[in-house]
C-alpha positions in Angstrom: 0.0 0.0 0.0 1.3 3.5 -0.9 2.1 6.0 1.9 -0.6 8.3 0.5 -3.3 5.6 0.9 -2.1 5.0 4.4 -2.3 8.7 5.2 -5.9 8.7 4.1 -6.8 5.7 6.2 -5.1 7.3 9.2 -6.8 10.6 8.8 -10.2 9.0 8.4 -9.5 7.0 11.6 -8.4 10.2 13.4 -11.6 11.9 12.4 -13.7 9.1 13.8 -14.3 7.2 10.6 -13.9 3.9 12.5 -17.1 4.6 14.4 -19.1 7.1 12.3 -19.1 8.8 8.9 -16.8 11.7 8.1 -17.1 14.2 5.3 -15.0 14.8 2.2 -14.4 18.4 3.5 -13.1 17.1 6.9 -10.6 14.9 5.1 -9.6 17.7 2.8 -9.0 20.1 5.7 -7.2 17.4 7.7 -4.7 16.5 4.9 -4.5 20.0 3.3 -5.5 18.5 0.0 -8.0 19.7 -2.6 -11.4 18.2 -2.4 -11.2 16.9 -5.9 -8.1 14.9 -5.0 -9.9 13.5 -2.0 -12.8 12.3 -4.1 -10.4 10.5 -6.4 -8.6 8.7 -3.6 -11.8 7.7 -1.8 -13.0 6.1 -5.0 -9.8 4.0 -5.1 -10.1 3.0 -1.4 -13.7 2.1 -1.9 -12.8 -0.2 -4.8 -10.2 -1.9 -2.6 -12.8 -2.5 0.2 -11.0 -0.2 2.7 -13.7 2.5 3.0 -17.4 2.7 2.4 -18.7 5.9 0.8 -22.4 6.8 0.9 -23.0 9.9 -1.3 -24.3 12.9 0.7 -23.9 10.9 3.9 -20.2 10.5 4.4 -17.2 8.1 4.4 -16.3 5.4 6.9 -13.7 2.7 7.3 -14.7 -0.9 6.5 -13.7 -3.5 9.0 -10.7 -4.3 6.8 -9.8 -0.6 6.5 -10.3 0.0 10.3 -8.0 -2.9 11.2 -5.3 -1.7 8.9 -5.6 1.9 10.1 -5.6 0.8 13.8 -2.4 -1.1 13.3 -0.7 1.8 11.7 -2.0 4.3 14.3 -1.0 2.1 17.2 2.6 1.8 16.1 2.8 5.5 15.1 1.5 6.7 18.4 3.5 4.4 20.6 6.7 5.8 18.9 5.4 9.3 19.4 4.9 8.6 23.1 8.4 7.1 23.4 10.0 10.0 21.6 8.3 12.6 23.9 8.5 10.7 27.2 11.9 9.0 26.9 13.9 11.1 24.4 12.3 14.5 25.3 11.3 15.5 21.8 8.9 18.4 21.4 5.4 17.2 20.5 5.3 19.1 17.3 8.5 17.4 16.1 7.7 13.7 16.6 5.3 13.0 13.6 8.0 12.7 10.9 10.1 10.4 13.0 7.2 8.2 14.0 6.1 8.1 10.3 9.3 6.3 9.5 9.5 4.1 12.5 5.9 2.8 12.2 6.8 1.0 8.9 9.8 -0.7 10.5 8.0 -2.0 13.6 6.9 -5.6 13.9 4.0 -6.6 16.0 6.5 -8.1 18.5 8.4 -4.9 18.8 5.1 -2.9 19.1 4.1 -5.1 22.0 7.5 -4.7 23.7 7.4 -1.0 23.2 3.8 -0.8 24.7 5.0 -2.8 27.7 8.1 -0.6 28.2 5.9 2.5 28.1 3.4 1.2 30.6 0.5 0.8 28.2 -0.3 4.4 27.4 -3.9 5.1 26.4 -3.2 8.2 24.4 -0.4 9.8 22.4 1.1 13.2 23.2 -1.5 15.1 21.1 -4.4 13.3 22.7 -5.1 10.6 20.1 -6.2 7.2 21.4 -3.8 4.3 21.0 -5.5 1.0 19.9 -4.5 -2.2 21.7 -2.7 -5.1 20.1 -6.1 -6.5 18.9 -7.0 -3.3 17.2 -9.6 -2.3 19.9 -9.8 1.3 21.0 -12.0 3.3 23.2 -14.7 5.6 21.9 -13.4 9.1 21.6 -15.1 12.4 21.1 -15.1 13.9 17.6 -16.5 17.4 18.1 -14.5 20.0 16.4 -13.6 23.5 17.8 -15.2 24.9 14.6 -18.5 23.3 15.7 -18.5 25.1 19.0 -21.0 27.9 19.7 -20.2 31.5 20.2 -20.1 32.2 24.0 -19.4 28.5 24.8 -16.6 27.5 27.1 -14.9 24.3 25.9 -11.9 22.1 26.8 -9.3 21.1 24.2 -9.1 17.2 24.2 -6.9 16.4 21.2 -5.3 17.6 18.0 -4.9 16.0 14.6 -1.4 14.5 14.1 0.1 17.1 11.8 3.5 18.8 12.2 2.4 22.1 10.7 -0.7 22.2 12.9 1.1 21.4 16.1 3.8 24.0 15.4 1.1 26.6 14.7 -0.8 25.8 18.0 2.5 25.8 20.0 3.2 29.3 18.6 -0.4 30.4 19.7 0.1 28.8 23.2 -2.8 26.4 22.7 -2.2 23.1 24.6 -4.2 20.0 25.5 -6.7 20.5 28.4 -6.8 24.3 27.8 -10.1 25.8 28.7 -11.2 28.2 25.9 -14.2 30.5 25.6 -15.3 30.9 22.0 -15.9 34.6 21.4 -17.0 34.5 17.7 -16.7 32.8 14.4 -15.5 35.3 11.8 -17.5 35.1 8.6 -16.4 33.7 5.2 -14.2 31.0 6.7 -12.4 33.5 8.9 -10.7 32.6 12.2 -12.4 31.5 15.4 -11.7 34.0 18.0 -11.2 32.5 21.5 -9.9 33.5 24.9 -7.9 31.2 27.1 -8.6 30.7 30.8 -6.4 33.1 32.8 -5.6 35.3 29.8 -7.5 38.4 28.7 -6.1 38.8 25.2 -8.1 37.1 22.4 -6.5 34.4 20.2 -7.4 34.0 16.5 -7.4 30.3 15.5 -7.5 29.8 11.7 -10.5 28.1 10.1 -8.4 25.2 9.0 -6.9 24.7 12.4 -10.3 24.9 14.1 -11.3 21.8 12.0 -8.2 20.0 13.4 -8.8 20.6 17.1 -11.2 18.4 19.1 -13.1 19.6 22.1 -15.3 18.1 24.8 -18.9 17.0 24.0 -21.6 19.3 25.3 
């Protein structure tokens, strides 16, 4: 399987496509790829039995696709946890390293790494780590972009993207931050928020707000 196909399976998994349907737009924003290219790849993945696409309803992983994605995500996130916890990497810097390591990791090595780390449940950016059987706990999939003006929310996880994590680090946005949504600027403008304990507003881009997950209401 090509790295690009694997990236699609992983982003669909991250967006919750193992449990529900996700939209073409969510995938496009998550990967930073034009919607037309997403449609083309989803067609290929559907033909290979890895995803199911219901027009106007959304895209989800098939059992085959979910199993494949869960294995990739498990190995990737275990390495991310190792790099941050044991080698003291910055969270924003671990994705490229883990991307390489996941493909060289046998099931035996993944099990040993999991044991060594004490069986972490989530990676450094809040993503769930599937177990050796591919099982994973249900996680929330509400996006910051879907929050309401005036609502106070808690940041629970970020999509695994180097550019995004660097951007959020520069803004001072971290996991478990409590944010109050001031307003959504029109025409796909930024989401303006304030962070608990700080008075100055923070502008979070439209794209980033679709890559940040918050608590359910």
